[in-house]
C-alpha positions as MATLAB code, in Angstrom:
seq = 'XXXXXXXXXXXXXXXXXXXXXXXXXXXXXXXXXXXXXXXXXXXXXXXXXXXXXXXXXXXXXXXXXXXXXXXXXXXXXXXXXXXXXXXXXXXXXXXXXXXXXXXXXXXXXXXXXXXXXXXXXXXXXXXXXXXXXXXXXXXXXXXXXXXXXXXXXXXXXXXXXXXXXXXXXXXXXXXXXXXXXXXXXXXXXXXXXXXXXXXXXXXXXXXXXXXXXXXXXXXXXXXXXXXXXXXXXXXXXXXXXXXXXXXXXXXXXXXXXXXXXXXXXXXXXXXXXXXXXXXXXXXXXXXXXXXXXXXXXXXXXXXXXXXXXXXXXXXXXXXXXXXXXXXXXXXXXXXXXXXXXXXXXXXXXXXXXXXXXXXXXXXXXXXXXXXXXXXXXXXXXXXXXXXXXXXXXXXXXXXXXXXXXXXXXXXXXXXXXXXXXXXXXXXXXXXXXXXXXXXXXXXXXXXXXXXXXXXXXXXXXXXXXXXXXXXXXXXXXXXXXXXXXXXXXXXXXXXXXXXXXXXXXXXXXXXXXXXXXXXXXXXXXXXXXXXXXXXXXXXXXXXXXXXXXXXXXXXXXXXXXXXXXXXXXXXXXXXXXXXXXXXXXXXXXXXXXXXXXXXXXXXXXXXXXXXXXXXXXXXXXXXXXXXXXXXXXXXXXXXX';
ca = [
      32.714   40.088   79.933;
      32.617   36.741   78.112;
      29.398   34.761   77.841;
      28.859   31.371   76.243;
      25.730   29.951   74.659;
      24.294   27.030   76.631;
      25.036   23.722   74.951;
      22.596   20.845   74.529;
      22.663   18.503   77.518;
      22.388   14.791   76.782;
      21.627   12.928   73.552;
      19.099   14.302   71.095;
      16.228   11.913   70.322;
      16.169   10.924   66.679;
      12.418   10.634   66.445;
      12.731    7.552   64.149;
      10.966    4.218   64.808;
      13.141    1.411   66.190;
      12.978   -0.641   62.964;
      14.047    2.316   60.872;
      16.970    2.946   63.211;
      18.001   -0.728   62.904;
      18.019   -0.470   59.123;
      20.156    2.672   59.369;
      22.635    0.879   61.636;
      22.910   -1.985   59.121;
      23.406    0.426   56.221;
      26.055    2.324   58.180;
      27.899   -0.914   58.952;
      27.902   -1.998   55.304;
      29.064    1.456   54.236;
      31.908    1.385   56.748;
      32.963   -2.080   55.570;
      33.021   -1.051   51.915;
      34.976    2.098   52.790;
      37.536    0.022   54.657;
      37.854   -2.333   51.676;
      38.429    0.586   49.310;
      40.929    2.123   51.696;
      42.852   -1.133   51.679;
      43.239   -0.861   47.897;
      45.152    2.440   48.218;
      48.892    2.416   48.160;
      50.572    2.675   51.525;
      51.933    6.129   50.694;
      48.548    7.590   49.757;
      46.801    9.812   52.356;
      43.373   11.413   52.049;
      43.492   15.112   51.145;
      42.913   17.572   53.963;
      40.719   20.598   53.593;
      42.036   23.875   55.011;
      39.853   25.426   57.690;
      37.034   27.652   56.482;
      37.436   30.951   58.302;
      35.380   34.129   58.011;
      35.329   37.524   59.702;
      32.423   39.958   59.428;
      33.321   43.517   60.470;
      30.522   45.980   61.128;
      31.463   49.670   61.322;
      28.626   51.263   63.252;
      27.273   54.438   61.574;
      29.706   54.297   58.640;
      28.617   56.301   55.594;
      29.406   54.788   52.213;
      30.375   58.138   50.695;
      33.261   58.610   53.171;
      35.230   55.667   51.740;
      37.923   56.192   49.149;
      36.722   53.338   46.935;
      33.350   55.141   46.756;
      34.976   58.349   45.518;
      35.737   60.301   48.695;
      38.703   62.641   48.211;
      40.172   62.423   51.716;
      42.435   59.457   52.580;
      40.084   58.037   55.214;
      40.239   54.360   54.214;
      43.517   53.491   52.448;
      43.616   49.891   53.675;
      39.952   49.146   53.069;
      40.362   50.691   49.614;
      43.094   48.123   48.914;
      40.809   45.330   50.077;
      38.077   46.754   47.850;
      40.396   46.743   44.831;
      41.080   43.037   45.420;
      37.500   41.977   46.097;
      33.846   42.512   45.355;
      32.404   45.918   46.258;
      28.968   47.458   46.008;
      28.540   51.178   45.410;
      24.784   50.992   45.876;
      24.467   48.999   49.101;
      21.564   49.835   51.424;
      20.607   48.957   54.980;
      17.052   47.933   55.805;
      16.801   50.526   58.584;
      18.502   53.664   59.875;
      19.449   52.503   63.367;
      21.199   49.499   64.857;
      18.196   48.009   66.587;
      16.462   47.114   63.314;
      19.438   46.872   60.961;
      21.476   44.329   62.891;
      18.704   41.700   62.931;
      18.364   42.182   59.153;
      22.055   41.381   58.829;
      22.134   38.418   61.219;
      18.889   36.749   60.076;
      18.654   38.066   56.483;
      15.120   39.282   57.138;
      13.349   42.454   56.002;
      11.065   42.174   59.036;
      12.069   40.390   62.217;
      11.696   40.527   65.945;
      13.955   42.990   67.736;
      16.885   41.363   69.553;
      17.889   44.254   71.863;
      18.123   46.640   73.736;
      17.694   45.556   77.348;
      16.821   48.721   79.226;
      13.626   50.102   80.699;
      14.994   53.618   80.128;
      15.529   53.433   76.343;
      12.175   53.634   74.492;
      13.115   51.876   71.256;
      10.604   49.061   71.501;
       7.256   49.130   69.723;
       4.337   47.314   71.369;
       3.594   45.252   68.262;
       7.185   44.018   68.146;
       6.914   42.742   71.703;
       4.192   40.386   70.503;
       6.374   38.857   67.792;
       8.289   35.618   67.702;
      10.703   34.381   65.058;
       8.912   32.693   62.181;
       9.531   28.973   61.735;
      11.871   29.468   58.762;
      14.179   31.949   60.496;
      17.814   30.964   60.921;
      20.739   33.196   61.769;
      24.100   33.257   60.021;
      26.113   32.351   63.165;
      23.708   29.619   64.278;
      23.721   27.966   60.857;
      27.527   28.016   60.779;
      27.725   26.662   64.327;
      25.498   23.768   63.291;
      28.050   23.069   60.531;
      30.849   22.814   63.098;
      32.183   26.364   62.981;
      33.358   28.020   66.188;
      31.403   31.296   66.396;
      32.040   34.423   68.426;
      30.982   38.054   68.557;
      33.339   40.696   69.933;
      31.419   43.901   70.476;
      32.203   47.455   71.492;
      28.479   48.337   71.487;
      26.812   48.748   74.877;
      23.581   47.196   73.611;
      24.936   43.759   72.779;
      24.600   42.058   76.143;
      24.714   38.362   77.132;
      20.971   38.268   77.880;
      19.958   39.436   74.394;
      18.723   37.206   71.585;
      21.682   38.437   69.530;
      24.171   36.931   71.994;
      22.356   33.606   72.054;
      23.064   33.107   68.345;
      26.831   32.821   69.021;
      28.882   30.304   70.960;
      30.667   33.204   72.655;
      29.981   36.912   73.171;
      32.799   39.161   74.381;
      31.103   42.301   75.715;
      33.909   44.848   75.746;
      31.849   47.715   77.156;
      31.157   45.636   80.264;
      34.690   44.274   80.360;
      36.395   47.673   80.139;
      33.742   49.903   81.715;
      33.867   52.144   78.618;
      30.787   53.126   76.608;
      32.499   52.374   73.279;
      35.922   50.735   73.541;
      38.104   51.773   70.592;
      38.959   49.629   67.600;
      42.350   48.605   68.982;
      40.607   46.927   71.934;
      38.319   45.007   69.580;
      41.182   43.956   67.316;
      43.385   42.918   70.263;
      40.687   40.557   71.528;
      39.957   39.373   67.990;
      43.579   38.380   67.457;
      43.611   36.483   70.758;
      40.485   34.582   69.741;
      41.767   33.889   66.221;
      45.054   32.456   67.503;
      43.139   30.175   69.855;
      40.976   28.892   66.968;
      43.457   29.069   64.093;
      43.118   25.383   63.163;
      39.310   25.364   63.231;
      36.507   26.447   60.976;
      35.383   29.719   62.517;
      33.086   32.704   62.109;
      33.987   35.895   63.966;
      31.756   38.978   64.155;
      33.423   42.281   65.114;
      31.306   45.324   66.015;
      33.389   48.518   65.912;
      32.025   51.783   67.328;
      34.686   54.275   66.210;
      32.489   55.724   63.460;
      29.636   56.254   65.941;
      29.410   59.318   68.188;
      31.168   60.406   70.332;
      34.335   61.101   68.331;
      37.698   62.000   69.913;
      39.777   64.869   68.564;
      42.742   62.515   68.229;
      45.742   62.381   65.928;
      43.687   61.081   63.006;
      41.070   63.818   63.410;
      43.779   66.454   63.729;
      45.283   65.258   60.456;
      42.108   66.521   58.759;
      42.126   69.824   60.692;
      44.564   72.710   60.343;
      47.024   72.120   63.180;
      47.221   75.756   64.238;
      43.496   76.518   63.957;
      41.457   76.696   67.169;
      38.521   74.312   67.385;
      35.026   75.874   67.361;
      33.846   77.086   70.744;
      31.059   75.089   72.362;
      31.496   71.971   70.218;
      33.339   68.736   70.895;
      33.033   65.097   69.922;
      29.930   64.503   72.066;
      26.618   64.233   70.231;
      24.764   66.312   72.828;
      26.625   69.451   71.768;
      25.079   69.151   68.290;
      21.539   67.938   68.947;
      20.146   71.386   69.751;
      21.613   72.881   66.583;
      19.754   73.370   63.313;
      22.772   74.422   61.266;
      26.547   74.666   61.550;
      28.853   77.381   60.339;
      31.367   76.358   57.641;
      34.083   76.154   60.290;
      31.905   74.019   62.581;
      30.986   71.704   59.709;
      34.653   71.310   58.812;
      35.407   70.405   62.429;
      32.614   67.810   62.524;
      33.904   66.301   59.273;
      37.423   66.117   60.729;
      36.108   64.250   63.778;
      34.141   61.753   61.718;
      36.808   61.217   59.068;
      39.472   60.815   61.740;
      37.453   58.095   63.462;
      37.035   56.257   60.161;
      40.777   56.477   59.497;
      41.473   55.123   62.990;
      39.233   52.119   62.316;
      40.926   51.587   58.948;
      44.363   51.393   60.567;
      43.170   48.801   63.057;
      41.589   46.709   60.300;
      44.947   46.872   58.523;
      46.600   45.531   61.684;
      44.123   42.648   61.710;
      44.758   41.872   58.028;
      48.527   41.938   58.483;
      48.402   39.565   61.425;
      46.137   37.158   59.547;
      48.711   36.996   56.747;
      51.475   36.335   59.276;
      49.537   33.576   61.037;
      48.506   31.726   57.886;
      49.960   33.150   54.676;
      48.610   30.215   52.662;
      45.014   30.609   53.870;
      42.277   32.763   52.427;
      40.185   34.199   55.244;
      36.857   35.527   54.013;
      36.626   39.148   55.160;
      33.406   41.144   54.803;
      33.138   44.801   55.832;
      29.852   46.677   56.049;
      27.798   48.931   58.357;
      24.398   48.912   60.020;
      23.469   52.438   58.907;
      25.060   55.727   57.927;
      25.115   59.107   59.645;
      23.704   62.582   59.067;
      26.491   65.162   59.386;
      24.595   68.428   58.879;
      24.777   68.333   55.090;
      21.247   69.685   55.449;
      19.683   71.849   58.131;
      18.698   69.907   61.233;
      19.902   66.537   59.950;
      22.280   65.010   62.458;
      23.135   61.515   63.765;
      20.938   58.627   62.592;
      17.493   57.118   62.866;
      14.421   58.615   61.268;
      13.469   58.481   57.583;
      15.252   56.138   55.170;
      17.339   58.873   53.532;
      20.544   58.077   51.659;
      22.874   59.614   54.254;
      21.709   57.071   56.836;
      20.615   54.221   54.544;
      23.525   53.846   52.102;
      26.415   51.886   53.582;
      29.699   50.306   52.409;
      30.185   46.700   51.366;
      33.522   44.971   50.722;
      33.795   41.197   50.188;
      37.452   40.114   50.196;
      38.558   36.558   49.469;
      41.080   36.357   46.601;
      40.681   32.628   45.972;
      36.884   32.852   45.917;
      36.019   36.315   44.569;
      37.263   38.090   41.460;
      37.902   41.846   41.846;
      34.768   43.576   40.591;
      32.172   46.252   41.240;
      28.721   44.770   41.711;
      26.237   45.987   39.106;
      22.932   47.370   40.361;
      21.780   47.475   43.975;
      22.532   45.297   46.982;
      21.076   45.191   50.481;
      22.145   44.295   54.002;
      19.970   41.160   53.873;
      22.273   39.875   51.097;
      25.360   39.651   53.316;
      24.491   36.406   55.131;
      23.606   34.345   52.022;
      26.676   35.742   50.258;
      28.942   34.549   53.069;
      27.224   31.164   53.266;
      27.702   30.628   49.558;
      31.392   31.467   49.714;
      31.848   29.146   52.705;
      29.981   26.377   50.836;
      27.328   26.053   53.526;
      23.787   25.441   52.299;
      20.650   26.821   53.900;
      18.864   23.693   55.175;
      15.412   22.630   54.059;
      12.676   24.343   56.020;
      14.793   27.448   56.600;
      15.058   30.564   54.452;
      16.741   33.919   54.058;
      15.321   36.974   52.308;
      18.591   38.016   50.677;
      20.580   36.364   47.914;
      24.216   35.648   47.106;
      25.838   38.692   45.538;
      28.614   36.527   44.139;
      26.011   34.918   41.882;
      25.073   38.400   40.653;
      28.710   39.345   40.058;
      29.269   36.121   38.087;
      26.162   36.682   35.967;
      24.332   33.703   37.482;
      21.594   35.890   39.019;
      19.810   38.976   37.679;
      20.978   42.474   38.526;
      18.702   44.223   41.016;
      17.417   47.595   39.766;
      16.250   48.858   43.164;
      16.795   48.553   46.905;
      13.838   47.856   49.191;
      13.364   48.357   52.911;
      10.401   48.370   55.294;
      10.148   52.147   54.967;
      10.978   52.737   51.336;
      12.229   51.779   47.922;
      15.011   53.384   45.898;
      15.876   53.234   42.231;
      18.669   55.073   40.486;
      16.321   58.004   39.810;
      13.697   58.021   42.584;
      13.187   57.327   46.289;
       9.742   56.575   47.758;
       9.480   56.839   51.555;
       6.677   55.022   53.380;
       5.988   56.112   56.947;
       3.742   53.207   57.980;
       4.343   49.984   56.032;
       1.685   47.851   57.740;
      -1.423   49.389   56.087;
       0.102   48.961   52.629;
       1.354   45.405   53.207;
      -1.601   43.909   55.067;
      -3.108   42.343   51.942;
      -5.654   44.990   50.956;
      -6.886   44.632   47.386;
      -6.988   47.519   44.959;
     -10.756   47.779   45.370;
     -10.302   48.670   49.019;
      -6.920   50.352   48.851;
      -5.733   51.699   52.225;
      -5.294   55.449   52.357;
      -2.976   56.063   55.315;
      -0.896   58.711   53.587;
       2.683   58.861   54.791;
       4.222   58.708   51.309;
       6.986   60.991   50.039;
       8.730   60.893   46.659;
      12.121   62.390   45.832;
      13.638   62.913   42.398;
      17.271   62.088   43.140;
      18.528   63.448   39.832;
      17.174   66.907   40.646;
      17.207   66.703   44.442;
      20.002   64.399   45.692;
      19.656   65.785   49.242;
      16.027   64.588   49.394;
      14.284   67.791   50.445;
      11.399   68.328   48.022;
       8.504   65.872   48.068;
       7.269   65.562   44.471;
       4.704   62.794   45.050;
       1.731   65.001   44.179;
       3.249   65.868   40.791;
       4.218   62.273   39.929;
       1.374   59.931   40.946;
       2.311   57.378   38.280;
       5.848   57.094   39.697;
       4.431   56.691   43.209;
       2.079   53.937   42.039;
       4.801   52.081   40.161;
       7.307   52.195   43.028;
       4.700   51.300   45.620;
       3.572   48.309   43.551;
       7.143   47.058   43.214;
       7.732   47.559   46.938;
       4.552   45.684   47.856;
       5.373   42.867   45.462;
       8.842   42.554   47.005;
       7.897   42.776   50.676;
       4.251   41.692   50.876;
       4.832   38.010   51.623;
       7.691   38.882   53.981;
       5.384   41.143   55.971;
       2.636   38.522   56.145;
       5.111   35.947   57.451;
       6.362   38.397   60.089;
       2.891   39.574   61.125;
       1.646   36.029   61.647;
       4.550   34.957   63.885;
       2.996   35.802   67.255;
       2.262   32.508   68.984;
       4.018   32.087   72.309;
       5.533   35.570   72.489;
       7.298   36.324   75.747;
       9.626   38.993   77.048;
      12.560   38.132   79.300;
      14.499   41.415   79.246;
      13.582   44.990   80.243;
      12.004   47.294   77.680;
      10.471   50.760   77.380;
       7.561   52.144   75.362;
       7.576   55.759   74.153;
       4.557   58.034   74.436;
       3.934   58.085   70.691;
       3.006   54.386   70.901;
       0.331   54.856   73.587;
      -3.212   54.099   72.414;
      -5.558   56.684   73.946;
      -8.633   54.797   75.159;
     -10.437   57.690   76.842;
      -9.768   61.342   77.512;
      -9.311   64.384   75.331;
      -5.959   64.858   73.618;
      -4.300   66.573   70.655;
      -1.346   65.178   68.682;
       1.332   67.710   67.738;
       4.700   67.605   66.022;
       7.052   70.231   67.522;
       8.946   70.294   64.215;
       5.763   71.215   62.310;
       4.396   74.696   63.150;
       1.058   73.791   61.539;
       0.302   71.224   64.263;
       1.867   72.905   67.287;
       0.050   76.249   67.527;
      -0.713   76.519   71.272;
      -3.726   78.772   70.650;
      -5.431   75.942   68.744;
      -5.165   73.423   71.611;
      -8.062   73.305   74.109;
      -6.917   74.035   77.649;
      -8.511   70.853   79.014;
      -6.858   68.548   76.461;
      -3.710   66.523   76.893;
      -0.972   67.283   74.379;
       0.990   64.452   72.798;
       4.163   65.078   70.816;
       4.576   62.472   68.075;
       7.996   63.583   66.833;
      10.149   60.473   66.417;
      13.040   61.903   68.464;
      11.136   64.028   71.012;
       7.820   62.440   71.973;
       5.847   62.791   75.215;
       2.333   63.303   76.547;
       1.512   66.294   78.745;
      -1.453   67.050   80.990;
      -2.199   70.456   82.483;
      -4.401   71.461   85.435;
      -7.972   71.193   84.241;
      -7.307   68.246   81.961;
      -9.403   65.188   82.739;
      -7.612   61.898   83.482;
      -6.554   60.055   80.347;
      -6.471   56.275   79.959;
      -3.907   54.626   77.699;
      -3.105   51.067   76.682;
      -0.918   49.033   74.336;
      -0.070   45.370   73.687;
       2.320   43.643   76.109;
       2.849   39.877   76.506;
       1.208   38.387   79.569;
       3.314   38.363   82.705;
       4.310   40.278   85.801;
       6.277   43.513   85.426;
       7.775   46.242   87.567;
       6.760   49.523   85.916;
       8.674   52.804   85.913;
       8.029   56.129   84.196;
      10.182   58.949   82.887;
       8.355   62.111   83.975;
       8.641   65.769   84.778;
       6.174   67.713   86.902;
       3.611   66.335   89.315;
       0.476   64.219   89.146;
      -0.455   60.567   89.558;
      -0.406   57.311   87.598;
      -2.623   54.252   88.069;
      -1.689   50.809   86.747;
      -4.597   48.836   85.262;
      -7.517   49.260   87.677;
      -5.430   49.978   90.781;
      -5.685   53.178   92.770;
      -3.672   56.154   91.484;
      -0.163   56.505   92.822;
       0.920   60.071   93.463;
       4.324   60.683   91.940;
       7.173   61.476   94.245;
       7.927   65.187   93.958;
      11.052   66.285   92.175;
      14.000   67.499   94.211;
      13.968   71.211   94.903;
      17.153   71.652   92.865;
      15.930   69.618   89.878;
      14.558   72.661   88.089;
      11.823   70.727   86.273;
      14.239   68.132   84.894;
      12.943   64.710   83.938;
      13.227   61.966   86.522;
      12.672   58.251   86.751;
       9.920   57.171   89.146;
       8.873   53.720   90.322;
       5.153   53.143   89.713;
       4.700   49.593   90.993;
       4.029   46.014   89.946;
       1.360   44.979   87.452;
       0.049   41.654   86.189;
      -0.707   41.837   82.461;
      -3.526   39.597   81.247;
      -5.179   39.327   77.848;
      -1.929   40.661   76.336;
      -2.748   44.316   76.984;
      -1.336   46.790   79.488;
      -3.409   49.786   80.592;
      -2.794   52.825   82.758;
      -4.472   56.094   83.700;
      -2.628   59.410   83.973;
      -3.826   62.174   86.304;
      -2.650   65.784   85.855;
      -1.648   67.891   88.868;
      -4.422   69.522   90.827;
      -2.675   72.863   91.197;
      -0.128   74.684   89.105;
       2.333   73.043   86.768;
       1.887   70.052   84.482;
       2.645   66.342   84.180;
       4.756   65.231   81.231;
       5.390   61.532   80.611;
       8.012   60.505   78.064;
       7.990   56.723   78.464;
       6.923   53.768   80.538;
       9.556   51.194   81.449;
       8.981   47.495   82.159;
      11.094   44.899   83.945;
       9.779   41.340   83.692;
       9.708   39.533   87.012;
      11.574   36.676   85.315;
      14.381   38.895   83.978;
      17.936   38.213   85.082;
      19.268   41.645   85.962;
      22.657   42.982   86.862;
      23.418   44.916   89.999;
      22.149   48.463   90.464;
      25.674   49.730   89.813;
      25.858   47.777   86.544;
      22.502   49.158   85.438;
      23.593   52.724   86.191;
      26.853   52.207   84.311;
      25.003   50.712   81.347;
      22.640   53.695   81.256;
      25.558   56.119   81.359;
      27.167   54.267   78.457;
      23.958   54.596   76.434;
      23.749   58.277   77.330;
      27.302   58.853   76.093;
      26.345   57.192   72.798;
      23.374   59.541   72.409;
      20.599   56.986   73.023;
      19.454   58.568   76.291;
      19.046   62.278   76.902;
];
């Protein structure tokens, strides 16, 4: 599916007074006359020099770990072509994403912002939205990399294999063109060859223009095929482990893997990376054939890494800002612009956009800003080396990592005399504990204080700018809110973390209390017979919404002050499985949604995992398209 950004209709008003415009016309006429006079002084054979087109390609390898690349020291030949590009360009061996999942990392890349409004997903079944984020707008200084380049005359396009990047998202609106390959092919993650095929078509059509092309490859994201590349890292005559395949669901219930199972998982992941590398080589070769005398700027990075069971229970991505999911590759290749070098110190995903703008000789206009900086300036010695990497949920130096669960209390401007005490801090000594298992914060308070001060100094003003950008917030696409984000207004409840035995002892929970799981990957709220109704609320922009819920069991739900709606019973063959139920329409006023949950009157229980919202103004696809989109997200591991 190809979508195009709407273009401006009609002339843009200049906003200048008539007299000022007249003076400008006179000046322009005099300038043109003098230029013509000078041109007449040239010899007849002299022609003005022509500038070759400025062309740039940004390749994002979803879920690509930095330590699986050859240039970073990995022993297996997973990235021979990208290693060659790295040897000819600028690379960072300490490059960090601002988040551990696509939803927050990609905006950091596109807008060069530590904190910014989410730009996808668009599903009322995927609970990745936070209520506070719904109330955000982009601050007045925000500008995206593709929009800035488009304003400079570049043709811009995004070709994506990710099922989240849809035409109705804010991400798509930053580009002239979005080619949504998951919709076009009906596949949840079209392979790299499909992306590169379409990229080459687009490049040939724009070969004489300035252009910026964004390619989102999903090969390094689950699921992984056991294809020829994966088999090359697996003994050909060895049987594959029983019960495991390339689907993420076969691993999510596991705490550990046997050595054989771990070797199989590594073969799958490494094979997918090698497959992507070969397709990037095909792209590079074709670029050289099309224009051997041109120097296309090529940047390769990722949005986050991937846990691969190096430690018990750590799989996939999301969650804490640990190195396995936070450290990502960075290659900047442009032989005429960049000397081969390894960047000293740390770099961050927010640095990619200003680095590309600098190399393309495009300035950030007055009144706009980016949080990152040009890494080429650092490599050339024109900017200081960064001794740490910062992110909303942590800061990392060469020796230590400080994780911060809730950034808002620390960044809200509290003075030392009234220091917030929210907890949620963990410190790791990376020299002694590179796997980040042992929290040593209690033994090193001075290190915690120093890192936290540096983090606050780096991000404080960025947070204030983000937190204040709320005027005129609106939502035009579906969204879902997970149970851990519900504010409990009335009713008895107990928060538990199923992963923490200290909080989940069933004997310590009153029988008439609701139970809320706050685990980041498995959260829900559960009411049992005898529990009193519980009222919840959270911020939502004003408007009319169709509300759904993801539930199991029986009970009732009331929207705002309406009468309770008894939930449709599950099918007899459902076996207690979760189901989606339609609750009804609600008008949100005063920017706050509220609801009351009623437990069943007899046996059983009511468990609610999320509430889904579809704005009345949303432009939605057909029911079949929505089902297909949900199945694509399920295959990628975003929906259970």
